[in-house]
N, CA, C and O of each residue as an XYZ file, in Angstrom:
688
protein
N       5.197     12.152    -14.364
C       4.451     12.570    -13.188
C       3.025     12.877    -13.613
O       2.797     13.426    -14.691
N       2.081     12.530    -12.780
C       0.686     12.790    -13.107
C       0.365     14.268    -12.949
O       1.082     14.998    -12.265
N      -0.690     14.693    -13.568
C      -1.098     16.090    -13.500
C      -2.543     16.184    -13.048
O      -3.233     15.171    -12.932
N      -2.997     17.398    -12.796
C      -4.381     17.615    -12.380
C      -5.358     17.193    -13.473
O      -6.531     16.951    -13.188
N      -4.898     17.103    -14.708
C      -5.765     16.701    -15.813
C      -5.911     15.192    -15.939
O      -6.607     14.714    -16.836
N      -5.276     14.442    -15.067
C      -5.331     12.987    -15.122
C      -6.697     12.520    -14.613
O      -6.935     12.484    -13.406
N      -7.579     12.169    -15.529
C      -8.926     11.765    -15.132
C      -8.916     10.430    -14.412
O      -9.854     10.137    -13.669
N      -7.878      9.598    -14.605
C      -7.809      8.317    -13.910
C      -7.643      8.530    -12.409
O      -8.367      7.923    -11.620
N      -6.698      9.385    -12.000
C      -6.485      9.677    -10.580
C      -7.741     10.340    -10.028
O      -8.164     10.042     -8.911
N      -8.338     11.235    -10.806
C      -9.539     11.927    -10.350
C     -10.683     10.943    -10.121
O     -11.522     11.163     -9.248
N     -10.723      9.869    -10.893
C     -11.794      8.894    -10.715
C     -11.744      8.246     -9.326
O     -12.786      7.874     -8.786
N     -10.545      8.105     -8.739
C     -10.434      7.579     -7.373
C     -11.139      8.502     -6.388
O     -11.861      8.055     -5.498
N     -10.912      9.799     -6.568
C     -11.508     10.783     -5.672
C     -13.012     10.907     -5.910
O     -13.783     11.041     -4.960
N     -13.428     10.863     -7.168
C     -14.862     10.900     -7.466
C     -15.573      9.737     -6.792
O     -16.661      9.905     -6.239
N     -14.964      8.564     -6.837
C     -15.545      7.382     -6.215
C     -15.607      7.554     -4.693
O     -16.633      7.267     -4.078
N     -14.516      8.019     -4.092
C     -14.445      8.163     -2.634
C     -15.407      9.226     -2.113
O     -15.854      9.139     -0.969
N     -15.732     10.222     -2.924
C     -16.596     11.331     -2.499
C     -18.074     10.977     -2.490
O     -18.877     11.732     -1.940
N     -18.453      9.863     -3.076
C     -19.862      9.480     -3.114
C     -20.403      9.298     -1.700
O     -19.650      9.027     -0.765
N     -21.683      9.447     -1.560
C     -22.323      9.129     -0.284
C     -22.546      7.635     -0.207
O     -21.864      6.854     -0.870
N     -23.512      7.247      0.613
C     -23.827      5.830      0.763
C     -24.162      5.219     -0.596
O     -24.868      5.816     -1.408
N     -23.638      4.013     -0.822
C     -23.897      3.318     -2.084
C     -25.274      2.659     -2.092
O     -25.779      2.258     -3.141
N     -25.862      2.555     -0.919
C     -27.200      1.959     -0.795
C     -28.083      2.860      0.076
O     -28.507      2.439      1.153
N     -28.366      4.083     -0.364
C     -29.099      5.042      0.462
C     -30.445      4.478      0.938
O     -31.122      3.740      0.223
N     -30.805      4.853      2.165
C     -32.079      4.442      2.721
C     -32.074      3.080      3.374
O     -33.101      2.670      3.917
N     -30.988      2.373      3.350
C     -30.908      1.036      3.957
C     -30.513      1.163      5.433
O     -29.918      2.162      5.836
N     -30.845      0.149      6.232
C     -30.521      0.155      7.657
C     -29.018      0.116      7.915
O     -28.527      0.735      8.859
N     -28.298     -0.608      7.077
C     -26.856     -0.719      7.227
C     -26.199     -0.110      5.986
O     -26.062     -0.774      4.958
N     -25.794      1.165      6.092
C     -25.222      1.812      4.908
C     -23.891      1.200      4.481
O     -23.107      0.719      5.299
N     -23.669      1.235      3.184
C     -22.404      0.790      2.601
C     -21.805      1.999      1.895
O     -22.460      2.646      1.078
N     -20.541      2.297      2.225
C     -19.857      3.471      1.685
C     -18.732      3.055      0.746
O     -18.187      1.958      0.867
N     -18.389      3.933     -0.184
C     -17.264      3.633     -1.072
C     -15.946      3.633     -0.291
O     -15.785      4.380      0.674
N     -15.021      2.797     -0.717
C     -13.699      2.735     -0.090
C     -12.645      2.560     -1.178
O     -12.839      1.811     -2.135
N     -11.531      3.261     -1.015
C     -10.395      3.136     -1.927
C      -9.295      2.401     -1.175
O      -8.875      2.819     -0.096
N      -8.833      1.297     -1.764
C      -7.767      0.489     -1.171
C      -6.501      0.663     -2.002
O      -6.558      0.876     -3.213
N      -5.352      0.566     -1.325
C      -4.066      0.736     -1.996
C      -3.151     -0.440     -1.649
O      -3.220     -0.990     -0.550
N      -2.298     -0.814     -2.598
C      -1.199     -1.749     -2.354
C       0.069     -1.056     -2.847
O       0.156     -0.640     -4.002
N       1.044     -0.941     -1.960
C       2.321     -0.300     -2.269
C       3.409     -1.355     -2.141
O       3.591     -1.929     -1.067
N       4.138     -1.619     -3.230
C       5.157     -2.667     -3.270
C       6.508     -2.054     -3.598
O       6.618     -1.202     -4.480
N       7.542     -2.499     -2.876
C       8.916     -2.095     -3.166
C       9.734     -3.361     -3.405
O       9.677     -4.301     -2.612
N      10.491     -3.383     -4.494
C      11.338     -4.527     -4.856
C      12.756     -3.997     -5.007
O      13.021     -3.128     -5.838
N      13.664     -4.529     -4.196
C      15.053     -4.096     -4.210
C      15.920     -5.222     -4.754
O      16.099     -6.243     -4.090
N      16.454     -5.047     -5.945
C      17.323     -6.059     -6.555
C      18.631     -6.131     -5.783
O      19.162     -5.115     -5.334
N      19.138     -7.340     -5.636
C      20.418     -7.594     -4.967
C      20.444     -7.148     -3.507
O      21.516     -6.948     -2.936
N      19.279     -6.992     -2.909
C      19.190     -6.727     -1.479
C      18.407     -7.898     -0.908
O      17.247     -8.094     -1.272
N      18.997     -8.660     -0.045
C      18.416     -9.929      0.359
C      17.700     -9.823      1.695
O      18.135     -9.081      2.575
N      16.603    -10.559      1.855
C      15.866    -10.541      3.127
C      16.778    -10.958      4.280
O      17.667    -11.790      4.099
N      16.557    -10.382      5.465
C      17.364    -10.788      6.624
C      17.303    -12.298      6.828
O      16.234    -12.901      6.734
N      18.442    -12.898      7.104
C      18.512    -14.334      7.338
C      18.418    -15.163      6.076
O      18.287    -16.385      6.146
N      18.484    -14.515      4.915
C      18.346    -15.235      3.657
C      19.559    -16.125      3.402
O      20.705    -15.677      3.461
N      19.283    -17.379      3.120
C      20.356    -18.310      2.791
C      20.575    -18.354      1.283
O      21.525    -18.972      0.804
N      19.691    -17.695      0.542
C      19.731    -17.758     -0.912
C      20.041    -16.376     -1.474
O      19.210    -15.473     -1.391
N      21.212    -16.209     -2.034
C      21.627    -14.905     -2.559
C      20.832    -14.487     -3.790
O      20.976    -13.354     -4.249
N      19.999    -15.365     -4.337
C      19.216    -14.984     -5.509
C      17.863    -14.394     -5.125
O      17.106    -13.969     -5.998
N      17.553    -14.364     -3.843
C      16.281    -13.834     -3.385
C      16.406    -12.329     -3.157
O      17.251    -11.888     -2.379
N      15.568    -11.542     -3.831
C      15.568    -10.092     -3.660
C      14.599     -9.700     -2.554
O      13.616    -10.397     -2.303
N      14.878     -8.592     -1.901
C      14.003     -8.080     -0.860
C      12.775     -7.433     -1.486
O      12.895     -6.579     -2.365
N      11.595     -7.843     -1.031
C      10.325     -7.275     -1.482
C       9.512     -6.942     -0.239
O       9.326     -7.791      0.633
N       9.031     -5.710     -0.158
C       8.126     -5.327      0.926
C       6.828     -4.848      0.307
O       6.807     -4.364     -0.824
N       5.742     -4.989      1.061
C       4.475     -4.433      0.590
C       3.620     -4.020      1.774
O       3.804     -4.485      2.898
N       2.696     -3.146      1.490
C       1.718     -2.694      2.465
C       0.416     -2.505      1.710
O       0.420     -2.079      0.555
N      -0.689     -2.816      2.351
C      -1.963     -2.551      1.695
C      -3.046     -2.298      2.722
O      -2.943     -2.722      3.873
N      -4.090     -1.598      2.291
C      -5.203     -1.284      3.176
C      -6.040     -0.157      2.610
O      -5.843      0.290      1.480
N      -6.974      0.288      3.422
C      -7.920      1.324      3.001
C      -7.336      2.709      3.223
O      -6.690      2.974      4.237
N      -7.575      3.588      2.257
C      -7.197      4.990      2.381
C      -8.421      5.791      2.780
O      -9.533      5.495      2.343
N      -8.220      6.804      3.608
C      -9.320      7.654      4.047
C      -9.259      8.990      3.318
O      -8.181      9.529      3.067
N     -10.428      9.509      2.985
C     -10.539     10.790      2.299
C     -10.468     11.914      3.326
O     -11.149     11.872      4.351
N      -9.637     12.921      3.046
C      -9.488     14.051      3.964
C     -10.754     14.909      3.974
O     -11.596     14.796      3.083
N     -10.878     15.757      4.977
C     -12.054     16.622      5.122
C     -12.232     17.541      3.914
O     -13.361     17.832      3.517
N     -11.108     18.004      3.320
C     -11.220     18.880      2.149
C     -11.375     18.104      0.844
O     -11.470     18.696     -0.231
N     -11.401     16.764      0.948
C     -11.628     15.849     -0.174
C     -10.569     15.951     -1.275
O     -10.853     15.699     -2.446
N      -9.334     16.327     -0.882
C      -8.249     16.459     -1.856
C      -7.127     15.454     -1.624
O      -6.185     15.390     -2.414
N      -7.213     14.660     -0.539
C      -6.150     13.729     -0.191
C      -6.742     12.404      0.284
O      -7.716     12.377      1.037
N      -6.145     11.320     -0.165
C      -6.437      9.984      0.348
C      -5.194      9.534      1.100
O      -4.088      9.633      0.569
N      -5.351      9.041      2.329
C      -4.167      8.649      3.093
C      -4.487      7.523      4.063
O      -5.642      7.273      4.405
N      -3.421      6.853      4.494
C      -3.544      5.793      5.474
C      -2.178      5.408      6.009
O      -1.157      5.645      5.363
N      -2.164      4.813      7.193
C      -0.927      4.297      7.776
C      -1.092      2.785      7.884
O      -1.952      2.299      8.619
N      -0.267      2.046      7.152
C      -0.486      0.629      6.928
C       0.703     -0.222      7.373
O       1.848      0.223      7.296
N       0.434     -1.448      7.840
C       1.488     -2.376      8.266
C       2.347     -2.806      7.078
O       1.883     -2.857      5.939
N       3.596     -3.111      7.370
C       4.561     -3.520      6.352
C       4.784     -5.028      6.427
O       4.916     -5.595      7.511
N       4.824     -5.659      5.275
C       5.140     -7.081      5.148
C       6.387     -7.201      4.281
O       6.597     -6.377      3.391
N       7.227     -8.223      4.528
C       8.408     -8.432      3.692
C       8.572     -9.918      3.436
O       8.099    -10.757      4.202
N       9.254    -10.225      2.341
C       9.483    -11.635      2.034
C      10.579    -12.200      2.925
O      11.497    -11.494      3.344
N      10.458    -13.465      3.195
C      11.490    -14.212      3.916
C      11.933    -15.320      2.981
O      11.195    -15.715      2.079
N      13.103    -15.805      3.192
C      13.552    -16.919      2.367
C      14.233    -17.917      3.277
O      15.312    -17.665      3.815
N      13.587    -19.044      3.437
C      14.177    -20.114      4.227
C      13.766    -21.443      3.605
O      13.231    -21.470      2.496
N      14.001    -22.501      4.281
C      13.734    -23.824      3.713
C      12.246    -24.132      3.563
O      11.876    -25.109      2.912
N      11.392    -23.300      4.163
C       9.969    -23.589      4.105
C       9.626    -24.713      5.063
O      10.473    -25.167      5.832
N       8.385    -25.158      5.014
C       7.983    -26.273      5.864
C       6.838    -27.026      5.213
O       6.009    -26.425      4.530
N       6.781    -28.320      5.415
C       5.678    -29.103      4.844
C       4.412    -28.909      5.679
O       4.473    -28.417      6.806
N       3.285    -29.291      5.128
C       2.028    -29.248      5.873
C       2.090    -30.253      7.015
O       2.478    -31.405      6.821
N       1.709    -29.811      8.197
C       1.705    -30.681      9.371
C       0.345    -30.535     10.049
O      -0.062    -29.429     10.402
N      -0.342    -31.633     10.225
C      -1.667    -31.661     10.832
C      -2.564    -30.631     10.140
O      -2.802    -30.742      8.937
N      -3.068    -29.628     10.877
C      -3.956    -28.615     10.289
C      -3.206    -27.379      9.785
O      -3.822    -26.445      9.271
N      -1.894    -27.374      9.930
C      -1.102    -26.212      9.499
C      -0.748    -26.351      8.021
O      -0.288    -27.410      7.594
N      -0.958    -25.283      7.230
C      -0.609    -25.374      5.811
C       0.905    -25.340      5.612
O       1.650    -24.903      6.489
N       1.337    -25.801      4.467
C       2.757    -25.745      4.127
C       3.160    -24.284      3.959
O       2.355    -23.460      3.525
N       4.408    -23.963      4.304
C       4.940    -22.618      4.090
C       5.960    -22.697      2.965
O       6.915    -23.469      3.049
N       5.770    -21.905      1.910
C       6.723    -21.958      0.795
C       8.076    -21.367      1.193
O       8.200    -20.696      2.217
N       9.074    -21.626      0.370
C      10.418    -21.102      0.643
C      10.440    -19.579      0.694
O      11.151    -18.992      1.509
N       9.673    -18.948     -0.166
C       9.664    -17.492     -0.229
C       8.267    -17.021      0.162
O       7.366    -16.966     -0.674
N       8.095    -16.685      1.430
C       6.797    -16.273      1.947
C       6.897    -14.854      2.499
O       7.987    -14.283      2.545
N       5.776    -14.283      2.914
C       5.761    -12.933      3.477
C       5.347    -12.992      4.939
O       4.508    -13.804      5.329
N       5.947    -12.119      5.741
C       5.590    -11.997      7.144
C       5.589    -10.520      7.513
O       6.219     -9.706      6.837
N       4.878    -10.173      8.589
C       4.895     -8.798      9.060
C       6.321     -8.452      9.468
O       7.007     -9.264     10.089
N       6.766     -7.248      9.119
C       8.102     -6.812      9.530
C       8.125     -6.725     11.049
O       9.025     -7.262     11.695
N       7.160     -6.064     11.601
C       7.008     -5.894     13.038
C       5.740     -5.084     13.216
O       5.450     -4.206     12.404
N       4.981     -5.360     14.261
C       3.714     -4.643     14.460
C       3.900     -3.131     14.572
O       2.985     -2.371     14.256
N       5.062     -2.697     15.013
C       5.276     -1.275     15.251
C       5.828     -0.540     14.029
O       6.023      0.674     14.085
N       6.085     -1.252     12.921
C       6.596     -0.619     11.713
C       5.445     -0.454     10.726
O       4.743     -1.413     10.404
N       5.262      0.780     10.250
C       4.190      1.087      9.299
C       4.735      1.968      8.187
O       5.850      2.484      8.267
N       3.931      2.128      7.158
C       4.229      3.099      6.107
C       2.998      3.982      5.970
O       1.891      3.491      5.744
N       3.197      5.283      6.106
C       2.117      6.241      5.877
C       2.141      6.589      4.389
O       3.168      7.018      3.864
N       1.015      6.404      3.720
C       0.920      6.704      2.296
C      -0.132      7.784      2.079
O      -1.165      7.814      2.747
N       0.153      8.663      1.136
C      -0.755      9.759      0.816
C      -0.751      9.974     -0.687
O       0.307      9.967     -1.317
N      -1.933     10.166     -1.263
C      -2.050     10.531     -2.668
C      -3.006     11.723     -2.739
O      -4.065     11.727     -2.111
N      -2.608     12.733     -3.517
C      -3.451     13.916     -3.672
C      -4.242     13.827     -4.970
O      -3.941     13.012     -5.842
N      -5.255     14.676     -5.083
C      -6.075     14.664     -6.291
C      -5.316     15.182     -7.511
O      -5.824     15.103     -8.630
N      -4.107     15.710     -7.312
C      -3.260     16.122     -8.434
C      -2.290     15.014     -8.843
O      -1.528     15.173     -9.797
N      -2.318     13.886     -8.115
C      -1.482     12.745     -8.474
C      -0.164     12.659     -7.748
O       0.668     11.821     -8.098
N       0.062     13.503     -6.738
C       1.301     13.419     -5.964
C       1.149     12.315     -4.930
O       0.178     12.287     -4.174
N       2.127     11.398     -4.903
C       2.107     10.295     -3.947
C       3.341     10.380     -3.069
O       4.458     10.514     -3.569
N       3.138     10.300     -1.740
C       4.260     10.266     -0.810
C       4.115      9.050      0.096
O       3.020      8.535      0.319
N       5.264      8.610      0.612
C       5.284      7.509      1.569
C       6.334      7.795      2.625
O       7.356      8.423      2.351
N       6.068      7.325      3.841
C       6.976      7.564      4.952
C       6.959      6.363      5.893
O       5.908      5.975      6.402
N       8.121      5.788      6.113
C       8.221      4.668      7.048
C       8.195      5.210      8.475
O       8.789      6.243      8.782
N       7.481      4.474      9.342
C       7.367      4.915     10.731
C       7.625      3.743     11.674
O       7.353      2.587     11.350
N       8.155      4.071     12.839
C       8.353      3.115     13.916
C       7.620      3.672     15.124
O       7.920      4.770     15.592
N       6.660      2.910     15.625
C       5.828      3.344     16.753
C       5.171      4.687     16.467
O       5.021      5.510     17.371
N       4.779      4.915     15.216
C       4.087      6.140     14.842
C       4.976      7.326     14.534
O       4.474      8.383     14.151
N       6.287      7.182     14.690
C       7.222      8.285     14.443
C       8.049      8.004     13.197
O       8.448      6.863     12.964
N       8.312      9.043     12.384
C       9.132      8.842     11.181
C      10.488      8.231     11.538
O      11.164      8.700     12.453
N      10.877      7.191     10.817
C      12.163      6.543     11.063
C      13.279      7.490     10.652
O      13.302      7.991      9.527
N      14.200      7.728     11.570
C      15.321      8.627     11.314
C      14.912     10.081     11.165
O      15.717     10.900     10.722
N      13.685     10.422     11.524
C      13.216     11.801     11.397
C      13.087     12.267      9.950
O      12.974     13.463      9.680
N      13.105     11.314      9.028
C      13.059     11.658      7.600
C      11.662     12.154      7.200
O      10.655     11.661      7.710
N      11.608     13.124      6.291
C      10.312     13.577      5.781
C       9.758     12.543      4.798
O      10.488     11.649      4.369
N       8.487     12.654      4.442
C       7.930     11.727      3.450
C       8.679     11.824      2.118
O       9.100     12.906      1.710
N       8.837     10.687      1.453
C       9.468     10.635      0.129
C       8.362     10.689     -0.921
O       7.252     10.206     -0.696
N       8.677     11.278     -2.062
C       7.717     11.385     -3.160
C       8.011     10.314     -4.192
O       9.163     10.108     -4.574
N       6.972      9.635     -4.642
C       7.107      8.646     -5.704
C       7.053      9.398     -7.031
O       6.061     10.063     -7.332
N       8.105      9.294     -7.810
C       8.160      9.950     -9.112
C       7.713      8.923    -10.149
O       8.525      8.190    -10.713
N       6.401      8.889    -10.385
C       5.848      7.823    -11.215
C       4.756      8.354    -12.119
O       4.237      9.453    -11.922
N       4.424      7.565    -13.095
C       3.295      7.885    -13.957
C       2.120      7.006    -13.546
O       2.309      5.897    -13.047
N       0.930      7.499    -13.756
C      -0.286      6.789    -13.378
C      -0.982      6.318    -14.638
O      -1.185      7.096    -15.571
N      -1.352      5.032    -14.668
C      -2.033      4.492    -15.840
C      -2.934      3.342    -15.410
O      -2.459      2.324    -14.908
N      -4.227      3.512    -15.609
C      -5.201      2.454    -15.320
C      -5.052      1.847    -13.932
O      -5.019      0.625    -13.790
N      -4.962      2.699    -12.900
C      -4.936      2.215    -11.529
C      -3.581      1.824    -11.008
O      -3.501      1.282     -9.906
N      -2.490      2.070    -11.747
C      -1.164      1.649    -11.328
C      -0.152      2.771    -11.520
O      -0.102      3.402    -12.576
N       0.658      3.014    -10.484
C       1.774      3.957    -10.565
C       3.054      3.136    -10.412
O       3.143      2.273     -9.539
N       4.039      3.405    -11.261
C       5.300      2.655    -11.217
C       6.468      3.626    -11.262
O       6.491      4.552    -12.073
N       7.453      3.400    -10.368
C       8.694      4.163    -10.362
C       9.842      3.172    -10.444
O       9.945      2.266     -9.616
N      10.696      3.338    -11.430
C      11.864      2.478    -11.570
C      13.101      3.280    -11.225
O      13.318      4.374    -11.744
N      13.911      2.716    -10.336
C      15.169      3.344     -9.962
C      16.287      2.365    -10.243
O      16.053      1.260    -10.732
N      17.493      2.776     -9.935
C      18.613      1.873    -10.143
C      18.563      0.799     -9.064
O      18.806      1.075     -7.890
N      18.246     -0.423     -9.468
C      18.192     -1.544     -8.551
C      16.906     -1.669     -7.751
O      16.819     -2.494     -6.841
N      15.899     -0.852     -8.084
C      14.646     -0.964     -7.340
C      13.448     -0.585     -8.209
O      13.570      0.143     -9.194
N      12.303     -1.098     -7.813
C      11.034     -0.749     -8.453
C      10.023     -0.552     -7.340
O       9.941     -1.362     -6.417
N       9.261      0.512     -7.424
C       8.163      0.762     -6.498
C       6.897      0.861     -7.330
O       6.888      1.495     -8.385
N       5.829      0.232     -6.856
C       4.568      0.400     -7.568
C       3.427      0.523     -6.581
O       3.476      0.038     -5.450
N       2.425      1.178     -7.053
C       1.263      1.515     -6.252
C       0.040      1.195     -7.081
O      -0.091      1.667     -8.210
N      -0.856      0.395     -6.529
C      -2.087      0.081     -7.254
C      -3.285      0.378     -6.371
O      -3.200      0.320     -5.144
N      -4.400      0.695     -7.007
C      -5.618      1.064     -6.303
C      -6.736      0.105     -6.672
O      -6.813     -0.382     -7.800
N      -7.603     -0.157     -5.698
C      -8.788     -0.976     -5.912
C      -9.971     -0.247     -5.295
O      -9.885      0.252     -4.173
N     -11.070     -0.188     -6.027
C     -12.282      0.433     -5.507
C     -13.142     -0.643     -4.874
O     -13.348     -1.705     -5.461
N     -13.640     -0.376     -3.691
C     -14.454     -1.340     -2.977
C     -15.488     -0.626     -2.118
O     -15.927      0.477     -2.441
N     -15.862     -1.257     -1.040
C     -16.857     -0.654     -0.143
C     -16.588     -1.093      1.278
O     -15.860     -2.054      1.529
N     -17.192     -0.366      2.204
C     -17.097     -0.674      3.622
C     -18.468     -0.426      4.240
O     -19.122      0.572      3.937
N     -18.895     -1.326      5.094
C     -20.196     -1.194      5.733
C     -20.088     -0.394      7.012
O     -19.057     -0.426      7.683
N     -21.151      0.327      7.358
C     -21.215      1.049      8.621
C     -20.773      2.486      8.501
O     -20.823      3.071      7.418
N     -20.346      3.052      9.597
C     -19.963      4.450      9.646
C     -18.495      4.574      9.280
O     -17.659      3.826      9.786
N     -18.180      5.515      8.402
C     -16.787      5.729      8.012
C     -16.053      6.440      9.140
O     -16.555      7.416      9.696
N     -14.876      5.954      9.472
C     -14.067      6.606     10.523
C     -12.777      7.093      9.917
O     -11.946      7.671     10.618
């Protein structure tokens, strides 16, 4: 588990706390922290899977927002999952679809992710903005190293990676 002394996690917050990256310009550019959260479940197959060797993989990614007290980065992001079917060849202007591709689970399904400046990471699946099954957020029990947190469980792996970027305009 990460600690408050983890300068790597702190670097995310230091980056997010900066003001405009181009001060004095007409169109300000602000720092942004992006996250990708991936879950891989061994021996759990995507719905409709015809191939028993295909494992279920879900992911979510997007920008995290810094809280007013500057101690938490959080966001509610759409969920994508792998599908496994016969795929399709390229037709006219449509690209080919591989056998194992990703699609949105459903527009109303999201995962709320939160990371604190002490390195605590939680995630919560939601349907139409409400926690699924009324469950509280789950904590990722992982170590942080060079922008990546990994948790290995029996039959599953969860990982979280961060990317530093920017966003133009007013931060919301």
